[in-house]
C-alpha positions as CSV (number, residue, x, y, z in Angstrom):
1,M,20.2,170.8,30.6
2,S,22.7,168.2,32.0
3,K,26.2,167.7,30.7
4,I,27.2,169.1,27.3
5,V,30.2,167.9,25.3
6,V,31.9,170.7,23.4
7,T,34.0,169.9,20.3
8,G,36.8,172.1,19.2
9,A,38.1,173.0,22.6
10,D,41.2,174.6,21.2
11,G,39.2,177.1,19.1
12,R,38.9,180.8,19.8
13,F,35.2,180.7,20.8
14,A,35.6,177.6,23.0
15,K,38.4,179.2,24.9
16,E,36.1,182.2,25.6
17,L,33.2,180.0,26.5
18,I,35.3,178.2,29.2
19,N,35.4,181.4,31.2
20,Y,31.6,181.6,31.4
21,T,30.5,178.0,32.0
22,S,30.7,175.3,34.6
23,K,33.3,172.7,34.0
24,K,31.0,170.1,35.5
25,K,28.3,170.9,32.9
26,F,30.4,171.6,29.9
27,I,33.0,169.1,28.9
28,F,35.5,170.6,26.4
29,L,37.2,168.1,24.1
30,N,40.0,168.8,21.6
31,K,40.8,166.9,18.5
32,K,42.9,164.3,20.3
33,K,39.9,163.4,22.6
34,L,37.2,163.7,19.9
35,N,37.9,163.6,16.2
36,I,34.9,164.7,14.2
37,L,36.2,162.9,11.1
38,K,35.8,159.6,12.9
39,L,32.3,158.5,13.9
40,N,33.6,156.0,16.4
41,S,35.5,158.7,18.2
42,I,32.4,160.7,18.6
43,I,30.4,157.8,19.8
44,K,33.2,156.8,22.3
45,A,33.0,160.3,23.8
46,I,29.2,160.1,24.1
47,N,29.4,156.7,25.8
48,K,32.1,158.0,28.2
49,F,30.5,161.3,29.3
50,K,26.8,160.5,28.6
51,P,25.9,164.1,27.7
52,K,22.5,165.4,26.9
53,A,23.9,167.4,24.0
54,I,26.9,168.0,21.9
55,L,27.8,171.6,21.2
56,H,29.7,171.4,17.9
57,L,32.3,174.1,17.6
58,A,35.1,172.2,15.8
59,G,35.7,173.0,12.1
60,L,37.5,175.3,9.7
61,S,36.8,179.0,9.9
62,R,39.4,181.7,9.2
63,P,41.0,182.9,7.1
64,M,38.2,182.6,4.7
65,K,40.5,182.2,1.7
66,L,41.3,178.7,3.0
67,H,37.9,177.6,1.9
68,E,38.7,178.6,-1.6
69,K,42.2,177.2,-1.7
70,E,41.6,174.0,0.4
71,I,38.2,172.9,-0.7
72,I,38.7,169.3,0.4
73,K,39.7,170.3,3.9
74,S,36.7,172.6,4.1
75,I,34.3,169.9,3.0
76,N,35.8,167.4,5.4
77,L,35.8,169.5,8.5
78,N,32.7,171.6,8.1
79,I,30.4,169.3,6.1
80,I,31.5,165.7,6.7
81,G,32.6,166.3,10.3
82,T,29.3,168.0,11.2
83,S,27.4,165.2,9.5
84,N,29.3,162.7,11.7
85,I,28.3,164.7,14.8
86,V,24.6,164.6,13.8
87,V,24.7,160.9,12.9
88,A,26.3,160.1,16.3
89,C,23.7,162.3,18.1
90,K,20.9,160.5,16.3
91,L,22.3,157.1,17.1
92,K,22.7,157.9,20.8
93,N,19.6,160.1,21.1
94,V,21.6,163.2,22.0
95,K,20.8,166.8,21.1
96,S,22.9,168.5,18.5
97,I,23.8,172.2,18.9
98,Y,25.5,173.5,15.7
99,F,27.1,176.9,15.1
100,S,26.4,178.1,11.5
101,T,27.0,181.6,10.2
102,S,25.2,184.7,8.9
103,Y,27.1,184.1,5.7
104,V,24.6,181.5,4.6
105,Y,22.3,184.5,3.7
106,P,22.8,186.1,0.2
107,G,23.7,189.5,1.7
108,I,21.6,191.4,-0.9
109,K,18.5,192.8,0.9
110,G,19.5,192.5,4.6
111,N,17.3,192.0,7.6
112,Y,17.3,188.3,7.0
113,K,14.9,186.2,9.1
114,E,15.5,182.6,10.0
115,T,12.9,181.5,7.5
116,D,14.4,183.5,4.5
117,A,15.9,181.7,1.6
118,L,19.6,180.9,1.8
119,L,22.3,181.4,-0.8
120,P,25.9,181.6,0.5
121,W,28.2,184.0,-1.3
122,N,31.5,182.3,-0.5
123,N,32.8,178.8,0.1
124,Y,32.9,179.3,3.9
125,G,29.1,180.0,3.8
126,W,28.5,176.9,1.6
127,S,30.6,174.7,4.0
128,K,28.5,175.9,7.0
129,L,25.3,175.4,5.1
130,G,26.4,171.9,4.2
131,G,26.7,171.2,8.0
132,E,23.3,172.8,8.5
133,C,21.7,170.4,6.1
134,A,22.6,167.5,8.3
135,A,21.5,169.3,11.5
136,Q,18.2,170.3,9.9
137,M,17.4,166.7,9.2
138,Y,17.7,165.8,12.9
139,K,14.8,167.4,14.7
140,N,16.6,167.3,18.1
141,S,18.9,170.1,17.0
142,L,19.6,173.8,17.8
143,I,21.1,175.7,14.9
144,I,22.7,179.1,15.6
145,R,23.4,181.5,12.7
146,A,26.1,183.5,14.3
147,C,27.8,186.8,13.6
148,M,30.6,187.4,16.2
149,T,34.2,188.3,16.6
150,E,37.0,188.6,19.1
151,K,37.6,191.6,21.3
152,P,39.5,193.7,20.6
153,F,38.7,194.0,16.9
154,L,41.7,192.4,15.1
155,H,41.9,194.5,12.0
156,K,43.3,198.0,11.3
157,E,40.6,198.8,8.8
158,A,36.9,197.9,8.5
159,Y,34.2,198.1,5.8
160,A,32.2,201.3,6.0
161,N,29.7,200.1,3.4
162,V,29.0,196.6,4.6
163,K,26.1,196.2,7.1
164,S,26.3,193.3,9.6
165,N,25.5,192.2,13.1
166,F,29.0,191.8,14.7
167,I,29.0,191.2,18.4
168,F,32.0,190.3,20.7
169,H,32.3,186.7,21.9
170,S,31.7,187.6,25.5
171,E,28.3,189.3,24.8
172,F,27.3,186.6,22.3
173,I,27.8,183.9,25.0
174,K,25.4,185.7,27.4
175,I,22.7,185.5,24.8
176,F,23.5,182.0,23.6
177,L,23.4,180.4,27.0
178,K,19.8,181.5,27.5
179,I,18.5,179.3,24.6
180,L,20.5,176.0,25.3
181,N,17.2,174.2,25.8
182,K,15.6,175.4,22.6
183,K,15.4,173.7,19.2
184,G,15.2,175.1,15.7
185,I,17.1,178.0,14.2
186,F,18.2,181.3,15.8
187,N,20.0,184.3,14.4
188,I,22.3,185.7,17.0
189,G,24.3,188.9,16.7
190,G,24.5,192.5,17.7
191,K,23.0,195.8,16.4
192,S,22.6,196.1,12.7
193,Q,25.3,198.5,11.6
194,T,28.3,198.9,9.3
195,I,31.4,196.9,10.4
196,F,33.3,200.2,10.6
197,N,30.7,201.7,13.0
198,F,30.8,198.6,15.2
199,A,34.6,198.5,15.4
200,K,35.4,202.3,15.6
201,K,34.1,202.5,19.2
202,F,37.0,200.3,20.3
203,N,39.7,201.6,18.0
204,T,39.8,205.3,17.3
205,N,42.6,204.8,14.7
206,L,40.5,202.4,12.6
207,K,40.6,203.2,8.9
208,K,37.6,202.9,6.5
209,K,37.6,200.5,3.6
210,Y,34.9,199.8,1.0
211,S,33.7,196.6,-0.5
212,K,33.8,196.6,-4.3
213,G,32.1,193.3,-4.7
214,E,34.2,191.1,-2.6
215,F,31.7,191.3,0.3
216,P,27.9,191.7,-0.2
217,L,26.7,195.0,1.4
218,L,23.7,193.9,3.4
219,Q,24.6,190.9,5.5
220,N,22.6,192.0,8.6
221,M,20.1,189.6,10.1
222,N,16.7,190.1,11.7
223,L,17.0,189.4,15.5
224,N,13.4,189.6,16.6
225,K,13.3,185.9,17.4
226,I,16.3,185.9,19.7
227,N,15.5,189.3,21.3
228,K,12.6,187.6,23.1
229,Y,15.1,185.7,25.2
230,K,17.5,188.6,26.0
């Protein structure tokens, strides 16, 4: 794939991605250079850099409580902003690459495939699913349902009864870069295990905690589709 414009250049994942990619191929733009809330700003960037795709990383993520307290901000950045990206891509015939989340799944039965029914369990998941709706309507799209985190693990305690697919950014990137030319939906994450078991390997002082309803217990995804490309 030729040049790719990346939104949200100041974000955590974008900063990690910079270390693994060619500056000639990936063009990282922050809010000052590409404002996802302004359609004209997106189109201007497309006209200037003439990319084959936009990798959309900009938006509102953590802390998740923000999506409960600041609903309007969450809607604007994660739903309307993403819709603007997709509209611009459609208008300019550019591929859309969108990062969603494993939190769009209900978290009740686990082992979720890309074709399983979706039912987010918090506002963050709803906001990302809202963005997915726009991306799904545009067939020239790649949608990643991601489960990843920074290294080292940021917290002093982790859930010992919540099963997930956490993987560190650096390992996630190696997998993601192999499917840049694909379309459709892919789950990407690490081994299905409790969050505590994932994190304790890197922090021997990590303490256990237990979800009592604030987190669904089986958030893990089925990775058979993406495993074909590893």
